[in-house]
C-alpha positions, 0 to 999 in steps of 0.5 A, spaced: 029 564 274 032 557 272 026 552 273 031 546 273 038 545 276 041 538 272 046 534 276 050 529 274 054 524 279 061 520 277 062 515 282 056 510 284 059 507 290 058 508 297 058 515 297 055 516 290 049 511 292 048 515 298 048 522 294 043 519 289 038 516 294 038 523 297 037 527 291 031 522 288 028 521 295 028 528 298 026 532 291 020 536 294 024 538 300 030 540 296 025 544 291 022 548 297 029 550 300 032 552 293 025 555 289 028 550 283 027 543 281 034 539 282 034 534 277 039 528 278 040 527 270 046 522 270 049 517 274 056 515 271 060 509 273 063 502 271 058 498 274 051 500 273 048 494 274 049 492 281 043 493 286 044 499 290 038 498 295 033 503 292 030 505 285 034 508 280 031 510 273 035 506 268 035 512 263 040 516 267 045 511 268 051 511 263 058 508 263 060 514 259 063 520 262 063 524 256 055 523 256 056 528 262 062 533 260 059 534 253 051 535 256 050 543 255 044 542 260 048 539 266 049 544 271 053 541 276 058 535 276 059 531 282 065 527 283 065 521 287 070 516 284 076 518 289 083 518 288 087 523 283 086 521 276 082 521 273 078 525 278 083 531 277 082 530 269 074 530 269 073 536 274 078 540 270 074 538 264 068 540 267 070 547 269 073 548 262 066 547 260 063 552 265 060 546 269 060 547 277 063 542 281 062 538 288 067 533 290 069 529 297 076 528 294 080 530 300 086 527 297 085 531 290 084 537 293 090 537 298 095 535 292 092 539 286 086 543 289 090 550 288 090 548 280 082 546 281 080 553 285 084 557 280 081 554 274 074 555 277 075 562 279 078 564 272 071 560 269 067 563 274 064 557 277 063 554 284 067 548 287 063 545 293 067 540 298 064 540 304 064 533 304 072 532 304 073 534 311 069 531 317 063 527 313 057 530 315 060 535 320 059 542 316 066 545 318 068 548 311 061 552 311 063 554 318 069 557 316 067 560 310 061 563 312 059 562 320 066 564 322 067 570 317 067 575 322 073 572 326 081 571 325 081 564 326 088 562 328 087 555 331 084 549 328 084 543 332 081 536 330 080 529 331 079 528 323 079 520 322 074 515 325 078 509 324 084 512 328 080 514 333 076 508 334 082 504 334 085 509 340 078 508 343 078 501 344 085 500 346 084 505 352 077 502 354 079 495 353 086 495 354 087 491 347 093 491 343 093 496 336 094 490 331 088 486 335 083 492 334 086 494 327 083 487 325 077 488 328 076 495 325 077 492 318 072 486 320 067 491 321 068 496 315 071 502 319 078 500 316 080 499 309 084 492 307 090 497 307 089 502 313 096 506 311 092 512 310 088 512 316 093 509 321 099 513 319 095 520 319 095 521 311 088 522 311 088 527 317 093 531 313 089 531 307 084 534 311 088 539 315 091 542 309 084 544 306 082 547 313 088 550 314 088 554 307 081 556 309 082 558 316 089 562 315 089 564 308 095 561 306 096 555 300 098 550 305 099 543 302 100 536 304 108 537 304 107 543 309 104 538 314 109 534 319 105 527 319 106 521 324 101 516 325 098 511 331 101 504 329 107 505 335 102 506 340 102 501 345 097 499 351 103 500 356 103 508 353 095 508 354 096 506 361 101 511 363 097 516 359 091 514 363 094 514 370 097 521 368 091 524 367 091 524 359 088 521 353 091 519 347 088 522 340 091 523 333 090 530 333 091 535 327 094 542 329 093 548 326 096 554 329 098 561 326 102 566 330 103 573 331 108 573 325 103 569 320 107 563 321 103 557 321 104 551 325 101 545 322 102 538 324 099 531 326 101 526 331 099 522 337 098 527 342 096 527 350 091 531 352 088 532 358 082 528 360 077 534 362 078 537 355 072 536 350 076 533 345 078 527 350 071 526 350 070 524 342 070 517 342 069 511 337 069 513 330 066 520 331 070 526 329 070 533 332 073 540 329 075 545 334 076 552 332 078 558 336 076 565 333 078 572 336 071 574 337 067 568 337 071 564 342 071 556 342 067 552 337 067 545 337 063 541 331 062 534 333 059 528 329 060 522 324 066 523 320 064 518 314 059 514 312 054 513 306 049 518 308 052 523 313 057 524 307 051 524 302 048 529 306 054 534 306 055 533 298 047 535 297 048 541 302 053 543 297 049 542 291 043 546 294 048 552 295 050 552 288 043 551 286 041 557 290 046 561 287 045 559 280 037 561 281 039 568 283 044 569 278 050 570 283 055 564 282 061 565 286 057 569 291 062 565 297 069 564 294 071 557 295 077 558 299 073 564 303 078 569 300 078 571 293 083 566 290 088 571 288 088 573 295 091 567 298 098 567 300 104 563 299 105 559 306 109 561 311 111 554 315 114 554 322 119 548 322 117 543 326 124 543 329 122 549 332 116 547 335 115 547 343 111 543 347 111 538 353 113 531 352 112 524 354 118 519 353 118 511 355 125 508 355 126 501 355 132 500 359 136 494 362 135 494 370 142 496 372 144 502 377 146 509 373 141 509 368 136 514 370 142 519 371 145 518 364 139 519 361 137 525 365 144 528 363 143 527 356 137 531 356 140 536 361 145 537 355 140 539 351 136 544 356 130 539 356 128 539 363 124 533 367 118 534 370 117 527 373 119 520 373 115 514 373 119 507 374 115 500 374 118 494 377 120 489 372 116 483 371 122 478 370 129 478 371 130 478 363 125 483 362 126 491 360 124 496 365 120 502 362 122 508 365 117 514 363 119 521 364 114 527 363 118 534 361 117 541 361 116 545 355 122 543 350 123 544 343 122 539 338 129 539 335 133 539 341 128 533 343 130 529 337 137 530 338 137 528 345 133 522 343 138 520 338 144 520 343 140 516 348 137 511 343 145 509 341 147 507 349 148 500 351 143 500 356 137 502 351 133 496 349 128 499 344 127 505 341 124 510 345 117 512 345 115 519 344 108 522 345 107 530 345 103 533 350 099 539 348 098 545 353 091 546 350 090 553 353 096 555 350 094 552 343 087 555 344 089 562 345 087 566 339 
């Protein structure tokens, strides 16, 4: 039995510090749970002098990545530098040298993951990536192991804490998007450049990973329709609340009976009484539907130093257990053997059907409503209800809100293009999809 499993961390920032702290301070607990000593042998970073708030042995600190890659005693490389390069190069080199890898790098896995997983499969080493989705929420392990007896045909999620924090504050306090974003940046919830968070890109990285695991297809970033929350206004949130909905940046993955996969991310109106509507602040939730287990929701902090560090150490422990027992690769990284993962069959977003919320900004004059209804009717879009508010001032635009019955995306976009070209429209029409959660949850 191997007495020591040696670990090296590349990247000693916030998450790297949290991971190192757990490994250094929880050594006895981890040894009791793995029957081996997990030793933090190396920490590699450009900055090895800044105080991280806990004691770190000086002899394990290095600025030279080759100290880790060329160390024959190193068993597990933990990549926590983020970004695509040089992270991709470091991981592939580690795999080539027979080292197991743990990473939290969702962007890398969503763009180059299949290259990494194929290399690992070829070399017989493991890749752990629990921390890439949901921070400390064990959603990867749930799919790979806990729900392995199920056909999981539905994955729903609120997977970005920054976006959810912004929408929550806008809903609870009636604040404008820009004001809440500034506050989120001041509190450290949002980056100086928040594009990945607020435009859905970060969520798309995570959905690509989850959908691949759930559906057994090679889902990539380019397969996912992605739309962010930056256009949502307090007026839209007010209407949604009045109509009995919450607005969430929802990740949707759904496989139909023809094995076609519908993968998309966009602001979504969901009923207030649904569990996902209750996920507020910076919290995340992932919601699965399996044909045997039914509905399962995992909820918790989706980011942060210690929650993410917890997920990384969980991967280190899993790999260490397999090393000790001589069975690396016991659980395939993608739940199925790599060669069994199929090419994607993506449902075009134009053919997706759902209900819609439209908010038109129009001139207050007779006949506008009937002209809008006529254009929608021409595209077979049936109106469920209409809400019209009085204008605040003679020169103000009048908001007209329509909810539709189920319609196809392609026809909706065609109709709105024509409507927005009319002389009575004063601003681009706001569109928010309304999901029938019961239909989404059918497995």
